[in-house]
C-alpha positions in Angstrom: 9.2 -4.8 -35.7 9.4 -3.7 -39.4 6.5 -1.4 -38.8 8.3 0.3 -35.9 11.4 0.7 -38.0 9.4 2.3 -40.8 7.5 4.7 -38.5 10.8 5.6 -36.7 12.6 6.3 -39.9 9.8 8.4 -41.3 9.3 10.3 -38.1 13.0 11.1 -37.9 12.9 12.2 -41.6 10.1 14.7 -40.7 12.2 16.0 -37.9 15.3 16.5 -40.1 13.3 18.0 -43.0 11.4 20.3 -40.8 14.5 21.5 -39.0 16.3 22.1 -42.3 13.4 24.1 -43.6 13.1 26.1 -40.4 16.8 26.8 -40.3 16.8 28.0 -43.9 13.8 30.4 -43.5 14.7 31.6 -40.1 18.0 32.8 -41.6 16.2 34.4 -44.5 13.8 36.0 -42.1 16.7 37.5 -40.1 18.0 39.0 -43.3 15.1 41.4 -43.3 16.6 43.3 -40.3 19.9 44.9 -39.4 21.4 41.7 -37.9 25.0 40.7 -38.4 26.0 37.4 -40.0 27.8 36.6 -36.7 24.6 37.0 -34.6 22.6 35.1 -37.2 24.9 32.1 -37.0 25.6 32.0 -33.3 22.2 32.9 -32.0 19.3 32.9 -34.5 20.1 29.9 -36.7 21.5 28.1 -33.6 18.2 28.5 -31.7 16.2 27.2 -34.7 18.7 24.3 -35.0 17.9 23.2 -31.4 14.2 22.7 -32.1 14.5 19.0 -33.1 16.2 17.8 -30.0 14.2 20.3 -27.8 10.8 19.1 -29.1 11.9 15.5 -28.8 13.1 16.0 -25.2 9.9 17.8 -24.2 7.8 15.0 -25.8 9.9 12.3 -24.0 9.5 14.1 -20.6 5.7 14.3 -21.1 5.7 10.6 -21.9 7.6 9.8 -18.7 11.0 9.0 -20.2 13.0 12.2 -19.7 16.3 10.2 -19.9 15.6 9.6 -23.6 15.5 13.3 -24.2 18.6 14.0 -22.1 20.5 11.3 -23.9 19.4 12.8 -27.3 20.6 16.3 -26.2 24.0 15.2 -25.0 24.5 12.7 -27.9 23.7 15.4 -30.5 26.1 17.8 -28.8 29.0 15.3 -28.9 28.2 14.6 -32.6 28.2 18.4 -33.3 31.5 19.1 -31.5 33.3 16.2 -33.2 31.6 14.3 -36.1 30.0 17.3 -37.7 33.2 19.4 -37.6 35.0 16.4 -39.1 32.5 16.1 -41.9 32.7 19.8 -42.7 36.5 19.7 -42.9 36.5 16.5 -45.0 33.8 17.9 -47.3 35.6 21.3 -47.7 39.0 19.5 -48.2 40.6 22.3 -46.3 41.0 23.6 -42.7 38.3 25.8 -41.1 39.3 29.3 -40.3 38.4 30.5 -36.8 37.6 34.2 -36.3 39.1 36.0 -33.3 35.6 37.0 -32.2 34.7 33.4 -31.9 37.8 32.6 -29.8 37.0 35.5 -27.6 33.4 34.4 -26.9 34.3 30.7 -26.1 36.6 31.3 -23.2 33.9 30.2 -20.8 32.5 27.6 -23.2 33.7 24.4 -21.5 32.7 25.7 -18.1 29.2 26.3 -19.3 29.0 22.8 -20.8 30.3 21.5 -17.4 27.4 23.0 -15.5 24.8 20.4 -16.5 27.3 17.7 -15.7 28.0 19.0 -12.2 24.3 19.6 -11.5 23.5 16.1 -12.7 26.0 14.1 -10.7 23.2 13.0 -8.4 21.0 11.8 -11.3 18.5 14.6 -10.7 17.8 18.0 -12.2 15.8 20.4 -9.9 13.9 23.6 -10.9 16.6 25.7 -9.2 19.3 24.0 -11.3 17.2 24.4 -14.4 16.8 28.1 -13.7 20.6 28.4 -13.1 21.3 26.7 -16.5 18.9 29.0 -18.3 20.4 32.1 -16.7 23.9 31.0 -17.5 23.0 30.4 -21.2 21.1 33.7 -21.4 24.0 35.7 -20.0 26.4 34.0 -22.5 24.1 34.8 -25.5 23.7 38.4 -24.3 27.4 39.0 -24.5 27.5 37.2 -27.9 24.8 39.5 -29.2 26.6 42.6 -27.8 29.8 41.6 -29.5 28.0 40.9 -32.8 26.3 44.3 -32.9 29.5 46.0 -34.1 30.0 43.7 -37.0 30.2 45.3 -40.4 28.6 42.3 -42.1 25.0 43.2 -41.8 22.0 41.9 -43.7 19.1 44.1 -44.9 16.7 42.3 -47.2 13.1 43.2 -47.8 12.0 40.4 -50.1 9.7 37.5 -49.2 9.0 38.5 -45.6 5.5 36.8 -45.4 6.6 33.8 -47.4 9.4 33.1 -45.0 7.1 33.6 -42.0 4.6 31.1 -43.4 7.3 28.5 -44.3 8.9 28.8 -40.9 5.5 28.1 -39.2 4.9 25.2 -41.6 8.3 23.8 -40.7 7.5 24.1 -37.0 4.3 22.0 -37.5 6.4 19.3 -39.4 8.9 19.3 -36.5 6.1 18.9 -33.8 4.6 16.0 -35.6 7.9 14.3 -36.3 9.1 14.8 -32.7 5.9 13.3 -31.3 6.2 10.1 -33.4 10.0 9.8 -33.0 9.7 9.4 -29.3 6.8 6.9 -29.5 8.4 4.8 -32.3 11.9 4.9 -30.8 10.6 3.6 -27.5 8.7 0.8 -29.2 11.7 -0.1 -31.3 14.0 -0.2 -28.3 11.5 -2.6 -26.6 11.4 -4.8 -29.7 15.2 -4.9 -29.8 15.5 -5.3 -26.0 17.8 -2.4 -25.6 17.5 0.8 -23.6 15.8 3.7 -25.4 18.7 5.9 -24.3 21.1 4.3 -26.7 18.8 5.0 -29.6 18.4 8.6 -28.4 22.2 9.2 -28.1 23.4 7.5 -31.3 20.5 7.5 -33.7 18.1 10.3 -32.8 20.9 12.5 -31.5 22.8 12.0 -34.8 19.7 12.7 -36.8 19.0 16.0 -35.1 22.5 17.3 -36.1 21.5 17.3 -39.8 20.2 20.9 -39.8 23.6 22.2 -38.5 25.5 20.0 -40.9 23.6 21.2 -44.0 23.5 24.8 -43.0 27.2 24.8 -42.2 28.1 23.0 -45.4 26.3 25.8 -47.4 28.2 28.4 -45.4 31.5 26.8 -46.0 30.9 26.6 -49.7 30.4 30.3 -49.6 33.7 30.7 -47.8 31.9 31.8 -44.6 33.6 29.6 -42.0 32.6 31.9 -39.1 28.9 31.4 -39.9 29.3 27.6 -39.9 31.3 27.5 -36.7 29.0 29.9 -34.9 25.9 27.9 -35.8 27.3 24.6 -34.4 28.8 26.2 -31.2 25.6 28.1 -30.5 23.4 25.1 -31.0 25.5 23.0 -28.6 25.5 25.6 -25.8 21.8 26.2 -26.1 21.1 22.4 -25.8 23.3 22.0 -22.8 22.0 25.0 -20.8 18.7 26.4 -22.0 17.0 23.3 -23.3 18.0 21.1 -20.2 17.1 24.1 -18.0 13.6 24.4 -19.6 13.0 20.6 -19.2 13.9 20.9 -15.5 11.7 23.9 -14.9 8.7 22.2 -16.6 9.2 19.0 -14.6 12.2 18.1 -12.4 13.4 14.6 -13.3 15.6 11.7 -12.4 17.8 9.9 -14.9 20.5 7.2 -15.0 23.7 8.8 -13.7 25.8 7.1 -16.4 24.4 9.7 -18.8 26.3 12.3 -16.9 29.4 10.3 -16.0 29.9 9.0 -19.6 28.0 11.0 -22.1 28.2 14.3 -20.2 32.0 13.8 -19.7 32.5 13.0 -23.4 30.6 16.2 -24.2 32.9 18.4 -22.1 36.0 16.5 -23.4 34.8 17.1 -27.0 34.6 20.9 -26.3 38.1 21.0 -24.8 39.6 19.1 -27.7 37.8 21.3 -30.2 38.8 24.6 -28.6 42.4 23.4 -28.4 42.3 22.8 -32.1 40.7 26.2 -32.7 43.4 28.0 -30.8 46.3 26.2 -32.6 46.9 28.6 -35.4 43.2 29.8 -35.4 42.4 27.0 -37.9 41.1 23.5 -37.5 43.3 21.5 -39.9 42.3 18.4 -41.9 44.5 16.3 -39.6 42.6 17.6 -36.6 39.3 16.9 -38.4 40.2 13.2 -38.7 41.1 13.3 -35.0 37.7 14.6 -34.2 36.1 11.8 -36.3 38.1 9.3 -34.3 36.9 10.9 -31.1 33.3 10.4 -32.1 33.9 6.8 -33.1 35.5 6.1 -29.7 32.5 7.7 -28.0 30.0 5.6 -30.0 31.9 2.4 -29.2 32.0 3.2 -25.5 28.2 3.9 -25.5 27.5 0.6 -27.1 29.8 -1.3 -24.7 28.2 0.2 -21.5 24.7 -0.3 -22.8 25.1 -4.1 -23.3 
């Protein structure tokens, strides 16, 4: 029991540290090219940020427990859309400003998050559904990239190219090792505690995989770059819900308990609707709204605990 806890804690630590390192150096690597801050936040850093949950999900699918990976994906998305935004606002002690470009690109956001919920109503993801999810995510990111090309905030930095490449690859190795042992130890821990591994994936592993977004966004907010912070989180969530779930389905179509969709999936869509409503109200997420997002996540966690008993 104690051994399982220690292995799980260290494995999750490797995932978080590897992801933070990968996020940091992927952003620095992007600075070597003519890429806008908007695109770096919404696409490049976001795609690096999904690596923890993506690798954990792939490992869980290979080991025959795809529902653990799916619960981790949806759980981390809910935390990103509610708890992480709340922590950013509380830490900054001010509201978050929302750029008009962000509001323009998230018009279809809740609908795209609804797709994996609709496809999963029967408790099964097929390859066709996986391909549809990947295509929908790819189309969304194409338009985000197009809208970011015209941005005047462009990076061009020629320092440390090879160093950043090496450290990014090193971070990927740490992530792979951490993801492998996280799935193994989490399953063993769940069996020892006589609870479903899904609840550990949703509330513990899912929360741990949000740390890269949190630390990266905290740094952006300290630099008064709210758009970069918001773009990173929104981009990560959408990539998880469409592209990562789609890739898992393409690799190996899988069944899962439908309550993941009916409860966790619905909470994910609700979180996006609440967040977008707050964004559109004065183009700022206020401190009051930040505490409301925190309360939303607490309610979600309590519901998950209640239905898992």
